[in-house]
Steps between C-alpha positions, in 0.01 A plus 500: 500500500795546264384236248143573392548266205555205735201594711281516190629166369464316831148629553408408141628142544305455823189650346514266199567194717199586719272553199614169350415314823155661514418429137600138548237465769669577833167636630282313250385557144543868409215667312690828469744733671598868503818654631657843521863587585540807723784693658463681827682813592811314615523339157460131573258309276196304613222317319124509559362170367133398484427134422162372379452126554262270310177418678609155611813642671359815657597533864196498726569252780689595814724197458610625157582844637709355785684273254610794282527796740646548845496803732695338781855486630637148435688292754870599472614144590276308258508756211817710538508624137134603508548671837792700357302597189195610703724694737674676215213575261155442648487691830318834486681777689281804554661842479382858434708505180335187359145441609398683822246775453316668790655246734363199310654262247343537156552123449315422824799346677534348752219262412294319762583147604279241327509131579382388153442652155156657450350624172355849548209662318725728292656201324836519677586235761607573853806278511588277793728682747500286815655631820751214512795688650711508182689830475756680290749746650648785297720795583366819340659836569696343789175383657409133542155428356304179554250390236225237519254351255312828520769660283546232229404584141311214324745306280558171309738288712684320225537795264657747741769242577552410136511854362656661812287813483183665628183337355165610639227252394127557558177325402233718338170308486241771459386749238603767752862410428462682164648793693839326486492484120445874462698623797821302456519343156408817308594781732816594303838628617567744785450864407594837642340838442753779449428873493719698261564867452297690245173687448309223318304327776395213273866411429610568853457134597698224336416135551832325568603139563768353722735304271766303689816351350353147537187594305717664234703177468177293488369706210835495317492119516141519365358285776121504521328749729149357474327185383140395453464130418321356313417750229142631490290503180262798487183364349262740324122471531301657212195443287509422128692764300545716811862418579758775550688598182829691491599700192702800385349837406610473138356151442195445280193440721347239267826303489527514879148357538568226246820394679321503836232262367763257381709514818401286795512627856576257784126465556403425137807280477369305802167443327679364194736285710200312635421385144862438394598133481849545646374709793212263566747212514704701755189542715374847405130428575593415859626847589336828580612810313688629805678162546596466131851655532599221739488245217520710184719783375396796289756518219556621149507236227509501119179405318499519119811721511345748748573548868197440721451475875345180638493274803733200492554219757763608756822300491691663786497778763192609690248782483171606657210701353310796639199647328449877493236614748162601351246712699134392518409817306670348191192289431554195277880524534462462880284187456742363244778524758285312749443228242873476433560424871254210491482343151788294363565442134263774385461530121474833319189387313297466820256777581482652842171315560661169417792584727261570788345160441841339555532648849 
């Protein structure tokens, strides 16, 4: 508690080591990941990490879940290190100060015994918690407490031993798990509402944050607080000469229009890439508009002494594309977006009728 700089550095090293293992395929090929660093009121850091796996490595089978996640107390004779780690970090202790509200635990502990893992309708598994007699004894407030598999938080066996810390691991296999993304990843830091003296009721409430010494050290070292990987290309969808144009109030309108005509958007650039020899050689006609950023990068290059934006074959890194949503009331623009989700290698010269014929 007297060396917040060491706490920040140790947590950072463990975080980076864990991310490196995951990116190298510890759970399979990673399609993307998002994490946020948070600090609770006592000041210690923790990370919320959401991992998206490629289709071929998505976890659906019960055997896969049991291989990666355990919610059981290990045998202290066969796995002494794992038993110590589970005892120290992964046993849920209910208390009014932590999780008990109206006489019930908000985390629904103790769980029910379950002989084998079962996938529930909400996309979250009910992990195996057999009544095998394994227990953990702890002394809390001078009282001896006995815990069973009903009190174990789901965890990765190898990682809690390797990193010597609390790691809660869950499988989210349903669209209903989108709640986790919004509730935990993007919920932001803890806040408090303070009422101050004064007659101005609007300014009577100040939105304040808890800033601990460890968080202060983390920010001074310029360690990352949030990451979304890979980067996301925002792909516009517009009809001919109807793209968005940004300009200053004092600019000449005719000149602005002329520059807009000569400047490609990512959509018009995609049309041209499907007729460009270098892009065709790199496989451009084989990709939908929304998949184009995976293999090509939108970058500024010099052509005849002028800077222009164009698609070029990607040499490194990774990115994904997401088209802007278009409502059905938008007419032809809505149908163009539908075409872009179905037709690969579309050329700008094609009419909408010809594009429909391709579907």
